[in-house]
N, C-alpha and C positions, 0 to 999 in steps of 0.2 A: 595652815597659816597662809594668809594672803599678803603679798608684798604690794602695799598700796601707796607708798610715798616714794618720791625720788631718792630720798636718803636711804630708805630700805633697799631700793633697787641697786643703788651704788654699793652699799655694804654687801649685798648678795653677790654682786659681780666681783667685788674684791675678794671675797671669801672663796669663790669658785676658781680664782686664778692663783691661789696659794696651795702649797702641798697639803694634802688631806691630813697627814699626821700633825702638821702645825696648826691647822684649823681646829682639830680636836684638842690638842694639848695646850695651845697658847691662846688662839683667837677667841675660843669659847669663854675664856676667863676675862676678856676685856670689859664687857658690859652685858647687861641683861638682854638688850636687843640682839647682840651678836650671838649670845648663847641660844636664844630662840631660833635664830636663823640657822645656826650650826646643827641644832637638834631637829630641825624640821625635815620632814620627808621630802619636801620640795627641793631643798639643797642637795640631798644625796641622790634623788631621782635625776636632777639636772646634771650633777657630776657624772653619774653613770652614763647618761645620754651623751654628754660631750666627749667622754673617754671611750665610748663604744661598748659599754657593758650593758647587755640587754637580757632580760629573763628569757629562758628557753621557750616558755609558753607565755606569750604576751597577754593572754586573757587571765592569767594568774600572776599578778605582780607580787613582788616580795612583800612580806609583812614589815620587814625592817630593811629599808633601803641602805642605811649606813652599813649594816652587817653584810648585805649583798655586795656593796662596793668593796669593802675590805677583803671579803672572801674572793671576789673576782680578781683583785689586784694580787693577792697572795698566790692564787692559782696561776695567773699569767706569769708572775715572777718565777714560780716553780718550773713552769714549762720552759721559759726562756733560759734560765740558769741550767736546767737539766739537759738542754740540748747543746750547751757549749762543748766544743770538742768533737762533735759529730761531723762526719763528712760523707759525701756520696761515694760509696764503694763501686757501685755499678749503676748507671742510670738506664736501666732497661725496663722500667715500669714493672718491676717484679711484684709490686704491691706487698702485702703481708702474707705470710704462710705460717704453718705450725710445724714444729719439729720436736723430736724427742729431746728432753732436757740433757744437757751435757754435764750437769752436776747434780748432786743429790739435794733434795729439799727435805726439811724436817717432816713435812706432811707428805707421806708416800702416795697420796691420791693425785698429787701434781706430777704428771708424767710428760706434759708437753709445754712448749713455750712458743711465743710469737717471735718470728724473725722477719727481717726485711733486707733489702740490698744495701742499706746504709750501715756504716760501721763506725764505731767510736775510735777516734784517732788519738 
């Protein structure tokens, strides 16, 4: 899809500045033009670019930019929420190490785990 009029560019810019879930759930239903803009790869590619989500391999872009965007947001949210409550236990640049598991796992082949100098507070 090419954005070839001032009105389309304005709509495109408005949609990029709204939360993604609202764009999909609400704005897409406003009119045919907005539906086409929301469904376009250009919209999701630009949204990924402006929010800093880039494919690992730039020579292999995602087939579905919308899916790539939402998976990237979900992963980032998971990481940020998952790190809440962590604090630096010792800042000695210990990096990561492996140790024997301190608890049993259902799969007895899992005998080691990763550890770091950070601890959950």
